[in-house]
Each structure stands twice: as structure tokens, then as C-alpha cells.
N, C-alpha and C positions, 0 to 999 in steps of 0.2 A: 171720913167720907162725903159728909156736907162740904168742909173746907176744899175739898179738893174741886167740888164740882164746879167752885166760882173761878179755878185757875183759869190761865191764856191757855193752856195744854185743851182743858176740859169745853173752852169755848170755841180753840180750833176743830174737834172733834164735832161738836156741834153743826158748826156753819159745814163741814163736810159730808154730814147728813141730810142737811136741809138743801144744799145742792144736788148728793142723790136724790132727794125727792122729787127732783125738777123733772127727772127721767123720766117721772109721769107724765107729764102734759108734752114733755117733746116727743114722746112715743106716741102718744094719741097725734099731736101735731105731725107726725112721719106718715102715718095711716091717712091722713087727711090727703095728704099729697098723693097717696097712691090710690085712692079714692078717686080725686079730682084726673090721674093719669087714666082710671080706667073709663073714666067719664068721657075726657078727652078720644081714647079708642075706640068708643059706640059711637061716637060722633063722628069719627073718618069712617066708620064702618057702613053710619048711613049715608055718607060722602059718595061713599064707594057702591054702593048698593043700587044710585042711579046712575053712575057716571061710569063704572067698571072698576076694579079692584087693583092690586099689584098686580103685574102683566109679565108674563111670559110668552114671547116670540119664538116657534125654531123654524127649521127649513123644511123644504118637502120632503118627503119620507115616502120609498117606493113599499107599499105593502101588498103582498100576493098569496089568498087563499089557497091552499093546499087538501088536499088527500089523501090519507097514508091508510096501510092495512093494517089492522090489529089482530093478533089470535086474541080468541076466547076459549077459555076453558070451558071442556065440556062438547066444543062445537067444532065443528069438520070445516066450516065455510068462516071466514076472518071477517070483521067488519070492519066498516071505511069510517074512520075518523075525521072530523075536520081542522086545522088549524091554520095558522099564518108563518109568514114567515117577513120579515122586514130587510131592507137593504138602503144603506144609506149615499149619500151623493159623493161627486169624490170633490168636488169643488165649491163650497156656497158663498156667496158676497150677500153682506147686508147693509144697506145704506138708510142710516134714522134718521130723521130731524123732527126733533119734537117741539110744539109750544105748550110753554107752562102757563097754566095762569092758577089764583087760588080761589077757594070754593070755602066757603062757611056753611057752619050748622051752628047755629045759637055763639055762645062766645068763639067758640072752637072755629078752627082753620085747618087746612090741608091743601098740599099743591096737586091738582091735577095736571094730563098733561094730555094733549093726541100729539102722536107719533105717526109720520109718514114713513114707511117702511116699505124697502123697497130688496126685493130677493133675486138673485140670480143664481141656480143652482144646476149643475150638470151632474147627469149619471153614465158614468159609461156603459159602451153594450158589454164589452169584457169580461165587466165586475158582473153587470148580471147573467151573463152564460156560467159564468164562474161558479156564482151560487145555486144556480139552477140545477148545472150538472152534478155538482156536491151536495145536492140535497138527499136525503132517504127518502121523500115524499113525494109526491106527483103537483107541480105545479099546475094551479088555474088561473096561466096569462091573463084570459081573456074577460075576469074577473077581478085584476089587478087595481089598485086604486094611489094616488099621492096623499099624503094626509098633513096637513099644515095644524101643527100643534097650535095653540093659543089658549094662552092663561085663564083667562076671564074673558067668553063668549058676547058678556053686555058691553064692552065696550067695543065689539069690533063694530065698528062704524060706517066701514065700505073698503069692499074691494074692487076695486076699480079696472085690474088686470089681471088675468089671470093667463096666461098663454103655456100651452104646449109642444115644444119643437115651432115654434112660431103660429101656432093656430090658438083661437081662442078657445079656450073648456068652459062648462058649466060646472060650477063648483055648487055643493049642499052639505049640509050637514049631517052631522053622525051621530050615530048612539055609542061609535068605538072610540076609543081614546089611546093617548099615547103614553103610556106611563101611568101618571096621575093628570093630565091633561087631558081638555077635549079638544075636538081636532073638525077644521074644516076640510071636505073631499073631492076628490075629482077621478073621475072612470080612467081607467087607460088601459088597451088593450094591448101585453104586450106580442101576441101572437102575430096584430098585424104589425106593429113597429119591428118585428124581426131582429137583425142587427145593431139597428139605427143604436145611436145615444140618445137621450132622454132629456132633451134641454127646457127649464121650465123658469117664466119670467112670471113675476108674482107681484104686484103695486097695492096694498092698503092701508086704511085708517087704522090706526088702534087707540085705544081710549084707556085710562088709567089713572090709579092714583097713587102718587107715594115715589114709585119703583119700579123699573122695566128689566127684566132678563134676559138672556138671548142663551137658547141651546146648540151647543158646537157641534151640529147634527151631520157633518161632513168629514172627508179625509182631512182636506183643507179648508177654514174657516176663515173670512175676513171681516170684519166687525168696522165701520166709521156710525159716530154719532157725536149727535151734537145738540145743543139745547141753551135757551138762554135762561139759564138758574146760576148761581154763581157759588149754590153751595152744596156743589155735585159730593158725594159719595160712592167710591166706585168697589162694589161686592160680589160675593161670589169666588167661585175657584179661579178666576184670572183677572185678574190683574192690565190695565191695556200697556200695551208696551208703549206707547206715547200720549201725551194730553196734553191741554191749555186747556189754564184758568184764568180766567181775569174777571173786571166788575160788569163784562155783555153777557157773559157763560160760559158753556166750558164744552172742547171738544176731543174726541178721544178715540184713542182705534184699538185693535185687537185683531190679532193674528192666532188660532189655535189649531194645530195637527191632533189628526186620532191617536200620538202617542203621549197625550196631555189630557186624556179621559179613560175612565173605566171599564169602556165597555168597546167594543169591536164594531165594522163595520155594517155589521150582518149577525140576526140573531131571530129563531123564533120564538112563538106566544108562551110555549112553556119553558124559557129559560128563567130561572129563579134570578132573581136582586138588579134586574136591567133597570126596572122602575126608578130603584133606589138609586141605581148609577146615577140615569137619566138626569135626577135632582139633584143631586151630587155636583152634579156640571155646568151648573148652570153660572151664570156671568151677566154683569151688569152694573147700573146706575142707582142711586138711592138717592131721591131729592131730598134732602135734609133742608129745614125750615133755619133759616139764620139763627135764632134765638131759642133755645128750647126752657122755658120757663120752672118747667117740672125738673129739668136735671138740675136745673142751678138751685132750684129751692130744696131739693133733696142733699144736696153737696151743702149748703146753708147750714142745712140741720145736722150733719154729721158732726161740726163744731160747738155746736149748740152749747152742750154741757159744758165743754172747755172754757165758754164765754162766760155763761154762767158765774163756771167757777172764780172765773179773774177776775167778777165783776164784786163778784163774797170777798176775796182776798183785798180787794182795794178799799171796802168799806171796812174790815177788818184791821188793817193797815191802819186806817184813819181814826177807829174806836181805839187801838191801842197806843200809837202812836202821840195822838191829840188827846188822852186821857178823856175818851167821849164814851158812849153807852147808844147802841145800838139792840134792841131787841128783837129776841128770832124772830116776831112776826113781822117785823119791818126788812131782816130779811128775807123772809116769805115772798113780802108783798116786791120787793124788788126782781125776785125770781119770775115771780104770774109776770110783770111786766116785762120781762124780760122772754118768756115765752110767747107772750102776744106777738112780740114783732115778728115769728114765723108765722102766724099764722095771718098778720095784716099783710105782710111780704108775699104768700100765695095769693090773697084777695085780689090783693091791688096790680100784683105782677101777671094776671091772665088777663085783665082789662087796659095796662096802661103799658105793660113791657118790665122786661127784670130790674133795670137801670134806673128808671126815675120810681119805680114801685120800693128800692131796695134803697134811695135817697130820702122820700116820703116816711117808710114807716123806721127806720132808723134816727130818724130826724124827732120825730114823735116819741119815740121809745127814750134818748138823751134830752128831751126837756123834763119829761113827764119824771124821771128818775134824777138827776139833778137838781129839778124842782124839789122832791119827796127827801132828797139827800139834806138841801140846804133845812128843812124844815124840821128832820130828824137830825141832824148834827146841828143846829142851831148856830151856824156860822155861813154865810152866804158864800164868802172864797172857799170855805172847803165844797158846799156842793157844786161850785162853780168846775172847782179841778177834777169831782168827782165826775160832771158829767163830758168834762175834756175829755176827762180819762178812757167815759162809755165812748165815746166816738171816736177816738183812737183806735178801740177796741174794733170796732163796726169798719172803720177804714181797712184797718190789718185784715178783718175777717172777705171784706169785697175785694181785697187783692189777692187773698186765697182760691175764692170761689173763679175770680177773671185768669188765674194763674192757669190754671188745669195742666200740663204736666210739668209744672215746675209747683203748685202745690202741696206735695209732698215736701219736697226739699225746704220751702219757705215755711210753712208749719211747721215743722221743727226747727226750723232755725228759730223762730219766732217765739217759741216753747223754751227752747234754753234761753233765749236775751230775758224772757221774764222767769223761768225759776231763778236765774242771775240775779234777778235785780231782789225778787222776793229776799233769799239770801245774804243780800247785802243789806235792804232794809229792815229786816229783823236779826240783824247779826247780834244785837243788843238787848235783845227782849230776855228777861227773867220768866221762863215761860212755867216755870213751878209758882209766879206772884200771883196776888188776888187780882182781879179784873178792875176795872175802878168801879164806885158806887155811884148811884144817881146823886149822892147828893153833894159830892165829891166832884162830878163832870158839867154838871147841867144848873143852869141858875135855878133859883126859884120863881116861880113865876111871879112875886111880892115883888122881887127884886127886878126881875125885866120890867114889870108893872110901872115901879116906882123913875125907872132909869128913863122910861120912855115918857 
């Protein structure tokens, strides 16, 4: 048993156990990345509190109070129950022009915007009459309202125009909500309007952070959006029919019909599922930051164990092929240096960006491990070669991170090539042979001093 533990096979198994042991610091680094991501999310929340969060803007919705007679068990006289019914516009046109800047909270930053939104909606008189006559409740037309849903009222900076049939209207806040969003309302007297259509024009300024989404609250919704931001992400239930993206920003155009959503042109306040259906129909844009350092740190950490193992294999090959001797503690020290790379990368990338941080962290680790290898292996050439191999490994890792869509393919090819190279280099190793002793592989200190 004692003789077997000195074989090359036992050495390989021991190195494998050491590599697995290094998963502990790698997991700690992953938790650290998650913690820093949460700190960034908290910082963005702080920015949003003073500016406005992720915004949602819809079109005006006609909401009419109703009275309905309800029979009460054991009583001859029915009681009146209040409610409301909502009617959507026939057409809705929205033009959104965004001005985007970046705001910071500590070392974290987030894109914020001020959007000038111009809305034009029309309610057909025949639609209103149809839903009114089809209702089993009595409409209180004199108390109707136009409600405009806004995701975060803290960001509503100004409503410079609100016209109903060409006349200026007085708007006010309301405790009533449309789905899960607060609303701004304008009273409308349907009894006075009679059979006229309702034309609504609204111009407002809305501030928000990171994202702006819209609601298709019409039979036909037409949206045009533009902003000086070159990294948009189109999100939600509908992608734009056409868009352009260049270094100066983006523009996009959406056109949606009532057939493209899961709710109709009219509903009562007791209808189940309307709130969720409204939420599911939102669409718009996310202002992504050009470099997400945390996402790249996470992707780098996923290859951590692989590259620690590859470095250990390189040390092992030098140990066996050059008949040198490396102690397990020395493997652990090298692994610790490699794990430290990810901590240094995370800390630097928050300050100077991912690319420069990666170059500095990789250079520091390569020099440290290469210099240590020179001392351990008692050979400058071997240490320099190991440092070069480690530098190549970090270059491949950066290529995997930058590849994004092709990362899996490139990683698979690199892994295949690495295994093939290992098989070629170890094809003549006697795995039952004893590992070289220190006396046979390292010069005595006295001999080194004498030669010097």
C-alpha cells in the first residue's frame, strides 16, 4: 500500500483531489459576485427613488361607474351595488422621444431618461353606445373618467397638454388603479357629449430608470420611439416591426392590434385575470449598459475549475516528464493564486472596466505563478514556459468570455484539444512507476552553493 501511494497514478489522484478542493474558494468568489450584484441593484433602487423607476405608460382608458341591482336573500327590496366598466380607444398613437444620461450612486451607475410622450387616442361613439346598451348595469355617464396609467408617478415631471375634443382638460391624481398601475384622471361627462366620438391629445414628460414599456390600450396601437442610446434591448410581448441601431442611438416602430393581446376592448371591474393580462401585454425597451462587469465575472468564474485543473496538469507534466518534484502544498499555493485572480478581477472591473481589469489581474497572476514555478522547479526556463502556458490559458478564457454566443463551441473545441494534447504527452508514462525522489530530481543545496 505504501509503495502504491508513491506511484504516478496516486499522484494524479491526489492532484485531482486538490483541484476539487479549490472549488471551495471558487464558490466563495461566486457568492461575492452575487453580493456585489445585489449591492448594484440596491444602488439602482436608490437612484430610482429620486428619479423614477422602470416606467410603464399606457393610453387613456374610459372608465364609467355603474349601478347594479342585486337581490339579497331574505329581503324583498334589492340593494344597489356599485362598480365600473372600462372601454378602450379605437386608435392610439404614441410618439416617444427619450433623452438618456447616466447617474451614479457610489461606484455604481445606471442609465436614466426623460421621455417626451405625445399621445393621440380616439374613442368611437358607436363603441361607447354598444357597450352601454349591452351592459346589465346602469351607466353613470356623468361621472365617467379618462384614466392614464403610469408605472411610477414619481417620474411624471409634467403634463403640458391634455385635450378632450379640442378643449383643455383638468387632470388630477387618483387612488384608483388600472391593473397594478396608478393613474392620472380627467372627468368626462358622457351624457353631455351624447353621440360624439372622444378625441384625446396628451403631451407629458416622464422620467425613469433603465426601462420604458408601453401598453397597447386600443384596437390599433401605433408607437414610435427613439433615443440616443446604442445598446437597447427590446423586451416584452411584442418586438418592433422595424428598428435602426447605430452609434448615435436607436429608433423603433411598433404596430399592434387588439388581436395581439389576451383581453378585449371592454371589461368590468369584476372580470378576473384582466390585471395579469394587462401586465403580460407590455412591450418596450431596456437600456442596457454597454459592459455588464458582473455578468462577465460570472462567466469567467464558470471556467475557474477547468483552468485550475489545466494549470495543475501543466505542473504535473513538468514534474513527470522533467523528473522534477512538486509538493502538494505547492500545488495548493498555485491554486490559491489562481483563485485570487477572480477576486482581483471583480474588484478592479468595478473601478476600471472589465477589459483592463482582466489584463492587469491576469498579468499579476502569470508573473506570480511563473516566478514561483522558477523557484519550485529550480529551472528558469521551465518557470518561464509555465508562465507562458498560463498566459495562453487566460487568453483563451478571455476569448470564451468575449465570444458570448459561440462560447460553448469554442470551449468544447479547446477542451477537446487539451485532452488530446494530454493524451499525446502522457502516452509513454508508466502509471505504475514510482514518482522521482527529491534526491534524484533536485540538486543538493551544497552543490548549488558550490557551483554558484
